[in-house]
MITORDO-117771 format. One line per field, with one value per residue: residue in one letter; x, y negated, z of N, C-alpha, C in turn. Coordinates in Angstrom, 2 decimals, padded with zeros to 5 digits. Layout:
<sites>
res = [A|...]
n_xx = [X|...]
n_yy = [Y|...]
n_zz = [Z|...]
ca_xx = [X|...]
ca_yy = [Y|...]
ca_zz = [Z|...]
c_xx = [X|...]
c_yy = [Y|...]
c_zz = [Z|...]
</sites>
This chain:
<sites>
res = [F|C|E|V|L|E|A|G|D|G|L|A|A|A|E|A|C|S|L|G|P|A|P|T|F|V|V|T|D|V|A|M|P|K|L|D|G|F|A|L|I|K|L|L|K|G|H|P|T|L|K|N|V|S|F|A|F|L|S|A|K|A|A|P|Q|D|V|M|T|G|I|G|L|G|A|R|Q|F|M|Q|K|A|T|M|P|E|M|V|A|K|I|R|K|L|A|G|V]
n_xx = [000.84|000.50|000.53|-000.39|000.51|-000.43|000.75|000.27|002.27|005.83|006.46|004.27|004.67|007.07|006.18|004.27|005.92|007.35|005.62|004.28|005.07|008.17|008.28|008.61|009.40|009.82|008.41|009.00|008.47|010.55|009.90|007.99|005.59|006.47|008.54|011.06|011.74|014.47|015.28|013.53|014.46|017.01|016.27|014.83|016.77|018.42|017.08|016.96|015.39|014.58|016.64|017.42|015.49|014.27|014.45|012.93|012.84|010.26|009.67|009.04|011.16|014.03|016.62|020.10|021.61|019.69|019.09|021.59|021.90|019.75|020.39|022.84|022.02|021.10|018.93|017.39|016.47|015.73|013.17|011.67|008.57|006.09|003.89|001.08|000.82|003.48|004.89|003.77|004.59|007.41|007.68|006.55|008.42|010.74|009.90|009.55|007.15]
n_yy = [001.19|-002.20|-005.73|-008.18|-011.34|-014.14|-016.85|-019.95|-021.49|-022.22|-023.84|-023.47|-020.77|-020.82|-022.16|-020.30|-018.14|-019.20|-019.52|-017.85|-014.34|-013.18|-012.24|-008.89|-008.35|-010.13|-010.87|-012.62|-014.91|-016.33|-018.68|-021.08|-023.51|-026.55|-025.43|-023.45|-019.88|-019.30|-021.49|-021.10|-018.69|-019.56|-021.53|-020.00|-018.14|-019.82|-020.31|-019.64|-017.47|-016.13|-015.32|-012.67|-011.41|-009.25|-009.65|-009.74|-010.27|-010.75|-011.22|-012.90|-014.10|-012.80|-012.96|-012.18|-014.08|-015.12|-012.82|-012.28|-014.60|-014.34|-011.90|-012.66|-014.49|-012.88|-011.20|-008.02|-006.71|-007.27|-007.53|-007.14|-008.42|-006.00|-003.26|-003.11|-000.70|000.25|-001.92|-002.00|000.50|000.17|-001.95|-000.86|001.17|-000.36|-001.75|000.26|001.62]
n_zz = [000.00|-000.81|-000.54|-002.83|-003.86|-005.76|-007.76|-009.38|-010.48|-010.35|-008.13|-006.43|-005.94|-004.49|-002.19|-001.26|-000.63|001.44|003.53|006.34|006.93|005.48|002.06|000.75|-001.78|-004.82|-007.88|-010.77|-013.49|-016.04|-017.46|-016.17|-015.05|-013.32|-011.64|-012.71|-013.07|-012.55|-011.00|-008.89|-007.69|-006.89|-005.01|-003.08|-002.29|-000.92|001.41|004.85|005.93|003.70|002.12|001.76|000.31|-002.25|-005.78|-009.04|-012.53|-014.86|-017.98|-021.12|-022.17|-022.98|-023.87|-024.14|-022.66|-020.88|-019.38|-018.21|-016.67|-014.85|-013.51|-012.51|-010.63|-008.70|-009.11|-009.04|-011.22|-014.66|-016.63|-019.79|-020.91|-021.26|-021.97|-019.77|-018.07|-018.15|-017.02|-014.44|-013.45|-013.39|-011.57|-009.27|-008.75|-008.25|-005.98|-004.25|-003.83]
ca_xx = [000.00|001.21|-000.29|000.13|000.13|-000.20|000.95|000.07|003.50|006.99|006.40|003.29|005.31|008.02|005.39|003.67|006.98|007.85|004.60|004.04|006.22|008.91|007.87|009.57|009.81|009.24|008.50|008.77|008.77|011.53|009.20|006.83|005.50|006.92|009.80|011.23|012.11|015.85|015.29|012.80|015.36|018.04|015.64|014.50|018.03|018.99|016.25|017.53|014.58|014.23|017.84|017.60|014.35|014.61|013.81|012.97|012.23|009.38|009.60|009.16|012.51|014.94|017.88|021.20|021.98|018.66|019.27|022.82|021.63|018.89|021.15|023.86|021.37|020.79|017.76|017.69|016.01|015.22|012.34|010.93|007.15|005.74|002.52|000.75|001.20|004.94|005.32|003.34|005.45|008.73|007.60|006.36|009.70|011.63|009.38|009.54|005.78]
ca_yy = [000.00|-003.47|-006.91|-008.97|-012.74|-014.77|-018.30|-020.50|-022.12|-021.94|-024.56|-022.75|-019.51|-021.16|-022.45|-019.05|-017.32|-019.87|-019.46|-016.52|-013.43|-013.15|-011.14|-007.82|-008.32|-011.19|-010.73|-013.94|-015.18|-017.40|-019.88|-021.44|-024.96|-027.21|-024.87|-022.20|-018.72|-019.41|-022.46|-020.48|-017.78|-020.38|-022.15|-018.99|-017.56|-020.80|-020.38|-018.65|-016.26|-015.53|-015.05|-011.24|-010.89|-008.69|-010.35|-009.19|-011.11|-010.14|-012.40|-012.79|-014.60|-011.72|-013.09|-011.76|-015.17|-015.17|-011.64|-012.48|-015.64|-013.76|-010.92|-013.43|-015.16|-011.88|-010.37|-006.58|-006.21|-008.26|-006.73|-007.84|-008.10|-004.81|-002.87|-003.18|000.50|000.30|-002.93|-001.58|001.60|-000.37|-002.76|000.08|001.83|-001.35|-002.11|001.45|002.06]
ca_zz = [000.00|-000.78|-000.77|-003.95|-003.87|-007.06|-007.75|-010.71|-010.96|-009.52|-006.86|-005.60|-005.54|-003.42|-000.99|-000.78|-000.03|002.64|004.58|006.88|006.90|004.22|001.18|000.55|-003.18|-005.63|-009.34|-011.33|-014.89|-016.21|-017.90|-015.35|-014.82|-012.09|-011.16|-013.46|-012.26|-012.11|-009.90|-007.77|-006.99|-006.21|-003.86|-002.07|-001.79|-000.02|002.61|005.78|006.15|002.41|001.33|001.51|-000.45|-003.56|-006.89|-010.39|-013.56|-015.84|-018.83|-022.56|-022.46|-022.63|-024.58|-023.26|-021.74|-019.83|-018.53|-017.44|-015.68|-013.82|-012.73|-011.81|-009.49|-007.68|-009.41|-009.14|-012.52|-015.60|-017.54|-020.83|-020.81|-022.02|-021.69|-018.35|-017.31|-018.05|-016.06|-013.10|-013.04|-013.07|-010.36|-008.15|-008.48|-007.63|-004.67|-003.39|-003.52]
c_xx = [000.87|000.22|000.38|-000.41|000.46|-000.02|000.86|001.29|004.62|006.97|005.41|003.86|006.29|007.28|004.80|004.71|007.46|006.89|004.43|005.28|006.88|008.41|008.98|010.21|009.12|009.48|008.13|009.08|009.89|010.80|007.94|006.79|006.07|008.26|010.00|011.74|013.54|015.94|014.57|013.73|016.45|017.48|015.40|015.76|018.72|018.24|016.71|016.71|014.23|015.45|018.04|016.42|014.84|013.80|013.92|012.33|011.40|009.05|009.62|010.53|013.50|016.20|019.00|021.62|020.98|018.85|020.50|022.63|020.81|019.62|022.23|023.30|020.95|019.55|018.19|017.36|015.57|014.48|011.67|009.46|006.82|004.27|002.29|001.14|002.72|005.44|004.97|004.26|006.84|008.70|007.38|007.66|010.65|011.20|009.33|008.15|005.25]
c_yy = [-001.24|-004.59|-007.73|-010.38|-013.31|-016.26|-018.79|-021.19|-021.84|-022.62|-023.89|-021.42|-019.76|-021.43|-021.18|-018.17|-017.90|-019.78|-018.02|-015.65|-013.41|-012.00|-010.10|-007.93|-009.44|-010.87|-012.08|-013.97|-016.21|-018.70|-020.09|-022.95|-025.34|-026.72|-023.55|-021.09|-018.77|-020.35|-021.89|-019.55|-018.55|-020.99|-021.14|-018.36|-018.52|-020.95|-019.30|-017.38|-015.54|-015.09|-013.57|-010.60|-010.35|-009.40|-009.55|-010.22|-010.24|-011.25|-012.04|-013.28|-013.53|-011.76|-012.69|-012.83|-015.27|-014.02|-011.83|-013.53|-015.07|-012.78|-011.64|-014.16|-014.16|-011.04|-008.91|-006.03|-007.39|-007.46|-007.62|-007.44|-006.97|-004.50|-002.88|-001.90|000.60|-000.70|-002.51|-000.46|001.09|-001.14|-001.86|000.76|000.87|-001.69|-000.93|001.90|002.98]
c_zz = [000.00|-001.07|-001.87|-003.83|-005.24|-006.87|-009.19|-011.30|-009.98|-008.17|-005.91|-005.11|-004.39|-002.12|-000.41|-000.10|001.29|003.81|005.06|006.82|005.52|003.35|001.08|-000.82|-003.93|-007.10|-009.92|-012.81|-014.92|-016.49|-017.07|-015.23|-013.45|-011.57|-011.89|-012.55|-011.75|-010.91|-008.67|-006.98|-006.25|-004.93|-002.74|-001.48|-000.81|001.29|003.58|005.95|004.84|001.60|001.01|000.78|-001.79|-004.64|-008.17|-011.33|-014.47|-016.81|-020.31|-023.01|-022.03|-023.49|-023.64|-022.26|-020.58|-018.84|-017.64|-016.35|-014.53|-012.92|-011.92|-010.59|-008.42|-007.94|-009.55|-010.52|-013.37|-016.66|-018.56|-020.70|-021.77|-021.76|-020.18|-017.59|-017.12|-017.01|-014.64|-012.59|-012.63|-011.77|-009.14|-007.76|-007.77|-006.21|-003.71|-002.98|-004.61]
</sites>
């Protein structure tokens, strides 16, 4: 069992992660309004209670440079958007559920 929180933009995601208990796992896109996924991970990794959260990117932007940037920022996985069953299976495996 896991609880999933959604955010409409990167800034809302940062706020949601900062409130309450730290999330176990964050899946983010690269391209988001207000705060992109790279900036989101940098921000959260700089927060004392969120620095050990696991991250993954799920994005249509999957150029080698994007993947290298995401992994370099500490993401455990960088997945290109695919079919829903494939994405769910990958995320479940990464999250350990």
